[in-house]
DOMIMI-491664 format. One record per atom (N, C-alpha, C, CB): residue number from 0; residue in three letters; atom name; x, z, y. Coordinates in pm, whole numbers, padded with zeros to 5 digits. Each point is the difference from the previous one (the first is absolute). Glycine has a CB too. Layout:
N
REC  pos  code  site      c1      c3      c2
REC  NUM   ALA    CA       X       Z       Y
...
% end
This chain:
115
REC  pos  code  site      c1      c3      c2
REC    0   GLU     N  -00691  -02108  -00954
REC    0   GLU    CA  -00080   00137  -00052
REC    0   GLU     C   00078   00081  -00127
REC    0   GLU    CB  -00243  -00131   00065
REC    1   ALA     N   00269   00101  -00166
REC    1   ALA    CA   00020   00099  -00083
REC    1   ALA     C   00101   00099   00023
REC    1   ALA    CB  -00083  -00148  -00129
REC    2   ALA     N   00227   00057   00135
REC    2   ALA    CA   00093   00038   00122
REC    2   ALA     C  -00027   00155   00101
REC    2   ALA    CB   00006  -00291   00003
REC    3   PHE     N  -00103   00240   00026
REC    3   PHE    CA  -00073   00114   00118
REC    3   PHE     C   00004   00119  -00030
REC    3   PHE    CB  -00150  -00128   00059
REC    4   ASP     N   00036   00133  -00194
REC    4   ASP    CA  -00099   00058  -00096
REC    4   ASP     C   00137   00086  -00015
REC    4   ASP    CB  -00224  -00185  -00128
REC    5   ALA     N   00312   00163   00062
REC    5   ALA    CA   00103   00012  -00063
REC    5   ALA     C   00035   00136   00063
REC    5   ALA    CB   00060  -00254  -00053
REC    6   LEU     N   00002   00214   00189
REC    6   LEU    CA   00034   00064   00108
REC    6   LEU     C  -00069   00127   00017
REC    6   LEU    CB   00051  -00206   00087
REC    7   LEU     N  -00205   00176  -00060
REC    7   LEU    CA  -00098   00095   00021
REC    7   LEU     C   00054   00096  -00084
REC    7   LEU    CB  -00196  -00136   00057
REC    8   SER     N   00178   00089  -00192
REC    8   SER    CA  -00033   00092  -00122
REC    8   SER     C   00182   00071   00003
REC    8   SER    CB  -00246  -00185  -00185
REC    9   LEU     N   00313   00144   00237
REC    9   LEU    CA   00171   00046   00008
REC    9   LEU     C  -00009   00119   00048
REC    9   LEU    CB   00119  -00204   00053
REC   10   VAL     N  -00167   00191   00076
REC   10   VAL    CA  -00062   00127   00135
REC   10   VAL     C  -00033   00117  -00089
REC   10   VAL    CB  -00141  -00166   00197
REC   11   ASP     N   00021   00101  -00290
REC   11   ASP    CA  -00046   00185  -00060
REC   11   ASP     C   00091   00016  -00101
REC   11   ASP    CB  -00270   00022   00019
REC   12   ALA     N   00340  -00087  -00085
REC   12   ALA    CA   00080   00021  -00161
REC   12   ALA     C   00154   00049   00051
REC   12   ALA    CB  -00140  -00231  -00166
REC   13   ALA     N   00191   00209   00292
REC   13   ALA    CA   00034   00060   00031
REC   13   ALA     C   00069   00141   00095
REC   13   ALA    CB  -00079  -00190  -00124
REC   14   ALA     N  -00065   00223   00163
REC   14   ALA    CA  -00058   00088   00031
REC   14   ALA     C   00108   00035   00190
REC   14   ALA    CB  -00108   00080  -00342
REC   15   LEU     N   00082  -00219   00400
REC   15   LEU    CA   00082  -00033   00124
REC   15   LEU     C  -00066   00063   00072
REC   15   LEU    CB   00088  -00198  -00023
REC   16   THR     N  -00053   00288   00125
REC   16   THR    CA  -00079   00047   00071
REC   16   THR     C   00055  -00084   00231
REC   16   THR    CB  -00031   00286  -00291
REC   17   TYR     N   00087  -00297   00284
REC   17   TYR    CA  -00005  -00147   00115
REC   17   TYR     C   00024  -00076   00014
REC   17   TYR    CB  -00002   00049   00065
REC   18   LEU     N  -00015  -00152  -00037
REC   18   LEU    CA  -00002  -00150   00009
REC   18   LEU     C   00002  -00041   00156
REC   18   LEU    CB  -00139  -00020  -00233
REC   19   HIS     N   00250  -00070   00224
REC   19   HIS    CA   00009  -00091   00101
REC   19   HIS     C  -00016  -00102   00026
REC   19   HIS    CB   00076   00095   00002
REC   20   VAL     N  -00234  -00154   00030
REC   20   VAL    CA  -00039  -00118  -00022
REC   20   VAL     C  -00008  -00064   00105
REC   20   VAL    CB  -00090   00056  -00166
REC   21   PHE     N   00154  -00248   00153
REC   21   PHE    CA   00004  -00061   00093
REC   21   PHE     C  -00001  -00094  -00067
REC   21   PHE    CB   00079   00110   00152
REC   22   PRO     N  -00082  -00311  -00144
REC   22   PRO    CA  -00047  -00071  -00031
REC   22   PRO     C   00127  -00093   00002
REC   22   PRO    CB  -00241   00080   00057
REC   23   TYR     N   00253  -00122  -00147
REC   23   TYR    CA   00179  -00081  -00004
REC   23   TYR     C  -00012  -00100   00100
REC   23   TYR    CB   00070   00004  -00265
REC   24   SER     N   00001  -00055   00303
REC   24   SER    CA   00084  -00101   00082
REC   24   SER     C   00077  -00112  -00050
REC   24   SER    CB   00013   00177   00114
REC   25   PRO     N  -00052  -00314  -00160
REC   25   PRO    CA   00162  -00057  -00061
REC   25   PRO     C   00087  -00019   00051
REC   25   PRO    CB  -00066  -00084  -00102
REC   26   ARG     N   00149   00110   00064
REC   26   ARG    CA   00149  -00045   00065
REC   26   ARG     C   00027  -00105  -00048
REC   26   ARG    CB   00096   00187   00027
REC   27   PRO     N  -00031  -00263   00066
REC   27   PRO    CA   00061  -00183  -00061
REC   27   PRO     C   00101   00037  -00072
REC   27   PRO    CB  -00031  -00172   00196
REC   28   GLY     N   00004   00122  -00307
REC   28   GLY    CA   00151   00016  -00106
REC   28   GLY     C  -00021   00063  -00112
REC   28   GLY    CB   00146   00023   00170
REC   29   THR     N  -00176   00076  -00169
REC   29   THR    CA  -00040   00064  -00095
REC   29   THR     C  -00137  -00055  -00034
REC   29   THR    CB   00146   00190   00062
REC   30   PRO     N  -00131  -00163  -00281
REC   30   PRO    CA  -00082   00027  -00051
REC   30   PRO     C  -00095  -00034   00006
REC   30   PRO    CB   00091   00099  -00007
REC   31   ALA     N  -00173   00028   00061
REC   31   ALA    CA  -00119   00053   00006
REC   31   ALA     C  -00029  -00090   00120
REC   31   ALA    CB   00018   00251  -00111
REC   32   ALA     N   00002  -00373   00232
REC   32   ALA    CA  -00037  -00044   00075
REC   32   ALA     C  -00048  -00124  -00065
REC   32   ALA    CB   00123   00132   00157
REC   33   ARG     N  -00069  -00211  -00313
REC   33   ARG    CA  -00019  -00066  -00055
REC   33   ARG     C  -00180  -00002  -00058
REC   33   ARG    CB   00288   00016  -00011
REC   34   MET     N  -00272   00105  -00028
REC   34   MET    CA  -00144   00061  -00092
REC   34   MET     C  -00095  -00075   00096
REC   34   MET    CB   00059   00282  -00104
REC   35   PRO     N  -00219  -00285  -00012
REC   35   PRO    CA  -00090  -00061   00126
REC   35   PRO     C  -00080   00060   00037
REC   35   PRO    CB   00015  -00165  -00045
REC   36   ALA     N  -00056   00163   00180
REC   36   ALA    CA  -00039   00066   00144
REC   36   ALA     C  -00129   00104  -00091
REC   36   ALA    CB   00054  -00251   00247
REC   37   VAL     N  -00100   00381  -00162
REC   37   VAL    CA  -00149   00032  -00017
REC   37   VAL     C  -00033   00018   00103
REC   37   VAL    CB  -00014   00084  -00177
REC   38   PRO     N  -00104  -00119   00170
REC   38   PRO    CA  -00144  -00021   00098
REC   38   PRO     C   00033   00115   00128
REC   38   PRO    CB  -00214  -00063  -00233
REC   39   GLY     N   00256   00038   00309
REC   39   GLY    CA   00031   00139   00155
REC   39   GLY     C  -00149   00133  -00033
REC   39   GLY    CB   00101  -00254   00285
REC   40   PRO     N  -00193   00129  -00299
REC   40   PRO    CA  -00135   00154  -00012
REC   40   PRO     C   00046   00097  -00125
REC   40   PRO    CB  -00251  -00163   00070
REC   41   VAL     N   00288   00067  -00171
REC   41   VAL    CA   00010   00084  -00103
REC   41   VAL     C   00151   00117  -00019
REC   41   VAL    CB  -00166  -00223  -00097
REC   42   ILE     N   00308   00216   00205
REC   42   ILE    CA   00031  -00003  -00010
REC   42   ILE     C  -00041   00152   00074
REC   42   ILE    CB   00088  -00247  -00092
REC   43   ALA     N  -00165   00266   00193
REC   43   ALA    CA  -00067   00082   00103
REC   43   ALA     C  -00128   00053  -00073
REC   43   ALA    CB   00094  -00141   00211
REC   44   GLU     N  -00103   00130  -00321
REC   44   GLU    CA  -00132   00073  -00147
REC   44   GLU     C   00097   00089  -00011
REC   44   GLU    CB  -00152  -00187  -00177
REC   45   ARG     N   00222   00124   00068
REC   45   ARG    CA   00130   00079  -00037
REC   45   ARG     C   00089   00094   00029
REC   45   ARG    CB  -00031  -00141  -00035
REC   46   ALA     N   00073   00082   00142
REC   46   ALA    CA   00066   00158   00111
REC   46   ALA     C  -00069   00127   00028
REC   46   ALA    CB   00087  -00161   00133
REC   47   ALA     N  -00231   00090  -00115
REC   47   ALA    CA  -00143   00114  -00019
REC   47   ALA     C   00000   00097  -00045
REC   47   ALA    CB  -00100  -00123  -00022
REC   48   ARG     N   00091   00011  -00148
REC   48   ARG    CA  -00023   00071  -00108
REC   48   ARG     C   00131   00139  -00051
REC   48   ARG    CB  -00148  -00262  -00055
REC   49   LEU     N   00269   00235   00074
REC   49   LEU    CA   00076   00037  -00052
REC   49   LEU     C   00043   00136   00109
REC   49   LEU    CB   00041  -00249  -00145
REC   50   ARG     N  -00052   00191   00257
REC   50   ARG    CA  -00001   00119   00076
REC   50   ARG     C  -00096   00144   00019
REC   50   ARG    CB   00097  -00197   00079
REC   51   ALA     N  -00230   00109  -00116
REC   51   ALA    CA  -00140   00098  -00093
REC   51   ALA     C   00066   00102  -00108
REC   51   ALA    CB  -00189  -00226  -00008
REC   52   LYS     N   00256   00115  -00085
REC   52   LYS    CA   00082   00079  -00108
REC   52   LYS     C   00101   00105   00040
REC   52   LYS    CB  -00025  -00199  -00119
REC   53   GLY     N   00109   00168   00153
REC   53   GLY    CA   00079   00088   00097
REC   53   GLY     C  -00072   00112   00104
REC   53   GLY    CB   00145  -00213  -00015
REC   54   ALA     N  -00231   00240   00057
REC   54   ALA    CA  -00052   00091   00087
REC   54   ALA     C  -00058   00118  -00129
REC   54   ALA    CB  -00068  -00198   00244
REC   55   ALA     N   00009   00147  -00338
REC   55   ALA    CA  -00066   00055  -00079
REC   55   ALA     C   00102   00066  -00096
REC   55   ALA    CB  -00196  -00155   00044
REC   56   ALA     N   00323   00086  -00116
REC   56   ALA    CA   00101   00119  -00019
REC   56   ALA     C   00072   00082   00050
REC   56   ALA    CB  -00011  -00097  -00090
REC   57   LEU     N   00002   00038   00204
REC   57   LEU    CA   00059   00159   00079
REC   57   LEU     C  -00097   00101   00038
REC   57   LEU    CB   00171  -00124   00111
REC   58   GLU     N  -00289   00085  -00088
REC   58   GLU    CA  -00107   00087  -00005
REC   58   GLU     C   00054   00127  -00114
REC   58   GLU    CB  -00198  -00218   00064
REC   59   ARG     N   00179   00154  -00126
REC   59   ARG    CA  -00011   00026  -00172
REC   59   ARG     C   00114   00143  -00029
REC   59   ARG    CB  -00043  -00320  -00080
REC   60   PHE     N   00144   00220   00188
REC   60   PHE    CA   00156   00100  -00054
REC   60   PHE     C  -00045   00084   00098
REC   60   PHE    CB   00240  -00147  -00079
REC   61   LEU     N  -00250   00198   00199
REC   61   LEU    CA  -00037   00057   00101
REC   61   LEU     C  -00086   00087  -00062
REC   61   LEU    CB   00039  -00167   00162
REC   62   ASP     N  -00202   00148  -00171
REC   62   ASP    CA  -00024   00110  -00088
REC   62   ASP     C   00039   00096  -00144
REC   62   ASP    CB  -00117  -00125   00135
REC   63   SER     N   00239   00046  -00194
REC   63   SER    CA   00044   00036  -00075
REC   63   SER     C   00106   00136   00029
REC   63   SER    CB  -00073  -00243  -00076
REC   64   ARG     N   00039   00240   00179
REC   64   ARG    CA   00177   00073   00058
REC   64   ARG     C  -00057   00134   00066
REC   64   ARG    CB   00171  -00252   00092
REC   65   ILE     N  -00341   00256  -00041
REC   65   ILE    CA  -00031   00114   00048
REC   65   ILE     C  -00015   00127  -00086
REC   65   ILE    CB  -00086  -00151   00147
REC   66   GLY     N   00104   00281  -00085
REC   66   GLY    CA   00054   00095  -00124
REC   66   GLY     C   00079   00016   00017
REC   66   GLY    CB  -00072  -00033  -00136
REC   67   ALA     N   00165  -00063   00119
REC   67   ALA    CA   00168   00000  -00061
REC   67   ALA     C   00109   00067   00125
REC   67   ALA    CB  -00048  -00264  -00163
REC   68   VAL     N   00154   00322   00105
REC   68   VAL    CA   00121   00093   00054
REC   68   VAL     C   00089  -00148   00015
REC   68   VAL    CB  -00014   00298  -00143
REC   69   GLU     N   00015  -00354   00250
REC   69   GLU    CA   00095  -00095   00041
REC   69   GLU     C   00150   00041   00037
REC   69   GLU    CB  -00206  -00103   00071
REC   70   GLN     N   00325   00080  -00116
REC   70   GLN    CA   00138   00003   00092
REC   70   GLN     C  -00031  -00111   00057
REC   70   GLN    CB   00188   00110  -00124
REC   71   VAL     N  -00130  -00151   00293
REC   71   VAL    CA  -00046  -00025   00077
REC   71   VAL     C   00149  -00048   00075
REC   71   VAL    CB  -00246   00147  -00038
REC   72   LEU     N   00284  -00287   00075
REC   72   LEU    CA   00127   00009   00103
REC   72   LEU     C  -00097   00043   00142
REC   72   LEU    CB   00201  -00224  -00124
REC   73   VAL     N  -00115   00246   00231
REC   73   VAL    CA  -00103   00045   00116
REC   73   VAL     C   00108  -00106   00060
REC   73   VAL    CB  -00139   00297   00008
REC   74   GLU     N  -00011  -00422   00095
REC   74   GLU    CA   00067  -00106   00051
REC   74   GLU     C  -00049   00102   00154
REC   74   GLU    CB  -00013  -00292  -00200
REC   75   GLN     N   00088   00238   00316
REC   75   GLN    CA  -00041   00015   00123
REC   75   GLN     C  -00172  -00013   00061
REC   75   GLN    CB   00255  -00080  -00006
REC   76   GLY     N  -00318   00164   00057
REC   76   GLY    CA  -00156  -00027   00077
REC   76   GLY     C  -00085   00040  -00119
REC   76   GLY    CB   00042  -00222   00177
REC   77   GLY     N   00014   00326  -00278
REC   77   GLY    CA  -00098   00078  -00066
REC   77   GLY     C  -00071  -00076  -00103
REC   77   GLY    CB  -00023   00131   00196
REC   78   ARG     N   00166  -00240  -00276
REC   78   ARG    CA  -00078  -00058  -00078
REC   78   ARG     C   00156   00006  -00109
REC   78   ARG    CB  -00245  -00162   00174
REC   79   ALA     N   00168   00134  -00288
REC   79   ALA    CA   00127  -00022  -00158
REC   79   ALA     C  -00034  -00046  -00095
REC   79   ALA    CB   00095   00162   00018
REC   80   ARG     N   00007  -00181  -00075
REC   80   ARG    CA  -00059  -00100  -00129
REC   80   ARG     C   00016   00091  -00118
REC   80   ARG    CB   00079  -00250   00087
REC   81   THR     N  -00135   00251  -00186
REC   81   THR    CA   00020   00033  -00156
REC   81   THR     C   00082  -00078  -00074
REC   81   THR    CB  -00201   00072   00000
REC   82   ILE     N   00247  -00046  -00142
REC   82   ILE    CA   00031  -00044  -00088
REC   82   ILE     C   00007  -00099  -00016
REC   82   ILE    CB  -00041   00127  -00041
REC   83   HIS     N  -00114  -00175   00067
REC   83   HIS    CA  -00092  -00085  -00021
REC   83   HIS     C   00043  -00145   00112
REC   83   HIS    CB  -00193   00230  -00085
REC   84   TYR     N   00275  -00185   00191
REC   84   TYR    CA  -00003  -00067   00116
REC   84   TYR     C  -00148   00022   00052
REC   84   TYR    CB   00191  -00170  -00072
REC   85   ALA     N  -00290   00210   00047
REC   85   ALA    CA  -00149  -00018   00128
REC   85   ALA     C   00033   00094   00070
REC   85   ALA    CB  -00213  -00069  -00113
REC   86   PRO     N   00193   00024   00233
REC   86   PRO    CA  -00042   00079   00090
REC   86   PRO     C  -00083   00109   00035
REC   86   PRO    CB   00063  -00158   00010
REC   87   MET     N  -00009   00281   00087
REC   87   MET    CA  -00104   00087   00000
REC   87   MET     C   00034   00047   00187
REC   87   MET    CB  -00018   00091  -00335
REC   88   ARG     N  -00107  -00048   00307
REC   88   ARG    CA  -00009   00081   00152
REC   88   ARG     C  -00004   00148  -00007
REC   88   ARG    CB  -00132  -00186   00092
REC   89   LEU     N   00251   00258  -00048
REC   89   LEU    CA   00014   00160  -00018
REC   89   LEU     C  -00095   00065   00089
REC   89   LEU    CB   00245  -00007  -00054
REC   90   ALA     N  -00244   00150  -00009
REC   90   ALA    CA  -00102   00075   00086
REC   90   ALA     C   00088   00087   00078
REC   90   ALA    CB  -00204  -00002  -00161
REC   91   ARG     N   00309  -00021   00099
REC   91   ARG    CA   00116   00161   00133
REC   91   ARG     C   00095  -00090  -00007
REC   91   ARG    CB  -00018   00308  -00065
REC   92   PRO     N   00091  -00275   00201
REC   92   PRO    CA   00163  -00029   00028
REC   92   PRO     C   00092   00018  -00110
REC   92   PRO    CB  -00033   00077   00218
REC   93   ALA     N   00136  -00169  -00231
REC   93   ALA    CA   00055   00001  -00072
REC   93   ALA     C   00141  -00071   00027
REC   93   ALA    CB  -00216   00042  -00107
REC   94   ALA     N   00317  -00015   00089
REC   94   ALA    CA   00166  -00109   00037
REC   94   ALA     C  -00014  -00113  -00078
REC   94   ALA    CB   00190   00184   00022
REC   95   PRO     N  -00129  -00277   00061
REC   95   PRO    CA  -00039  -00148  -00046
REC   95   PRO     C   00161  -00001  -00098
REC   95   PRO    CB  -00187  -00149   00263
REC   96   GLY     N   00192   00115  -00348
REC   96   GLY    CA   00115  -00018  -00151
REC   96   GLY     C   00004   00139  -00062
REC   96   GLY    CB   00186  -00186   00103
REC   97   THR     N  -00261   00280  -00079
REC   97   THR    CA  -00072   00108  -00092
REC   97   THR     C  -00071  -00045  -00140
REC   97   THR    CB  -00045   00110   00227
REC   98   LEU     N   00034  -00067  -00311
REC   98   LEU    CA  -00090   00001  -00125
REC   98   LEU     C  -00099   00105   00001
REC   98   LEU    CB   00178  -00089  -00126
REC   99   ILE     N  -00274   00056   00116
REC   99   ILE    CA  -00143   00147  -00035
REC   99   ILE     C  -00117  -00029  -00053
REC   99   ILE    CB   00048   00107   00185
REC  100   ASP     N  -00063   00031  -00243
REC  100   ASP    CA  -00136  -00086  -00131
REC  100   ASP     C  -00094   00065   00160
REC  100   ASP    CB   00037   00051  -00420
REC  101   ALA     N  -00146  -00192   00332
REC  101   ALA    CA  -00117  -00010   00084
REC  101   ALA     C  -00176   00009  -00136
REC  101   ALA    CB   00210  -00199   00239
REC  102   LEU     N  -00296   00282  -00169
REC  102   LEU    CA  -00119  -00032  -00046
REC  102   LEU     C  -00068  -00141   00035
REC  102   LEU    CB  -00006   00242   00004
REC  103   VAL     N  -00068  -00300  -00092
REC  103   VAL    CA  -00064  -00120   00067
REC  103   VAL     C  -00200  -00008  -00023
REC  103   VAL    CB   00291  -00142  -00063
REC  104   VAL     N  -00290   00162   00205
REC  104   VAL    CA  -00191  -00020  -00016
REC  104   VAL     C  -00045  -00044   00048
REC  104   VAL    CB  -00049   00114  -00038
REC  105   GLY     N   00064  -00208   00024
REC  105   GLY    CA  -00019  -00142   00042
REC  105   GLY     C   00100  -00161   00025
REC  105   GLY    CB  -00146   00194   00088
REC  106   HIS     N   00049  -00241  -00040
REC  106   HIS    CA   00031  -00153   00038
REC  106   HIS     C  -00097  -00057   00066
REC  106   HIS    CB   00121  -00033  -00176
REC  107   ASP     N  -00023  -00046   00272
REC  107   ASP    CA  -00121  -00097   00092
REC  107   ASP     C   00027  -00180  -00045
REC  107   ASP    CB   00013   00205   00265
REC  108   GLY     N   00013  -00200  -00377
REC  108   GLY    CA   00013  -00121  -00101
REC  108   GLY     C   00150  -00086   00073
REC  108   GLY    CB  -00325  -00030  -00070
REC  109   GLN     N   00417   00097   00149
REC  109   GLN    CA   00110  -00071  -00035
REC  109   GLN     C   00117   00108  -00043
REC  109   GLN    CB  -00078  -00203   00164
REC  110   GLU     N   00066   00358  -00083
REC  110   GLU    CA   00073   00046  -00021
REC  110   GLU     C  -00034   00186  -00034
REC  110   GLU    CB   00107  -00241   00128
REC  111   LEU     N  -00056   00300  -00212
REC  111   LEU    CA  -00026   00116  -00036
REC  111   LEU     C  -00051   00133   00132
REC  111   LEU    CB   00180  -00108  -00209
REC  112   ILE     N  -00261   00184   00204
REC  112   ILE    CA  -00032   00116   00088
REC  112   ILE     C   00104   00093  -00037
REC  112   ILE    CB  -00251  -00031   00021
REC  113   ALA     N   00308   00137   00023
REC  113   ALA    CA   00051   00113  -00046
REC  113   ALA     C  -00070   00126   00079
REC  113   ALA    CB   00223  -00134  -00065
REC  114   ALA     N  -00225   00255  -00030
REC  114   ALA    CA  -00076   00119   00031
REC  114   ALA     C   00135   00053   00117
REC  114   ALA    CB  -00178   00061  -00281
% end
């Protein structure tokens, strides 16, 4: 539990903005497969706590970008990526592969929204 608490603290200390969380699956022959197993309900509860921590971190990051003018790389379908790799929904069409400036006016919890 102490190692897991340290991991939760690391998310804040490192100012991580996106977590990809999945339960560990032991692989035969690996050192980790010889470690004591964590009960399934504990694994599920920890994964849920870590996902919640990641969602809160992403929300804080997205909130911090509101009002900023971001240079973005335009992708297809009215989408773009900031220099922080944050996804953005564009308000105006732009050619894929181009760099444009976009004013961040909000977010939907997953991606930034441009004016």
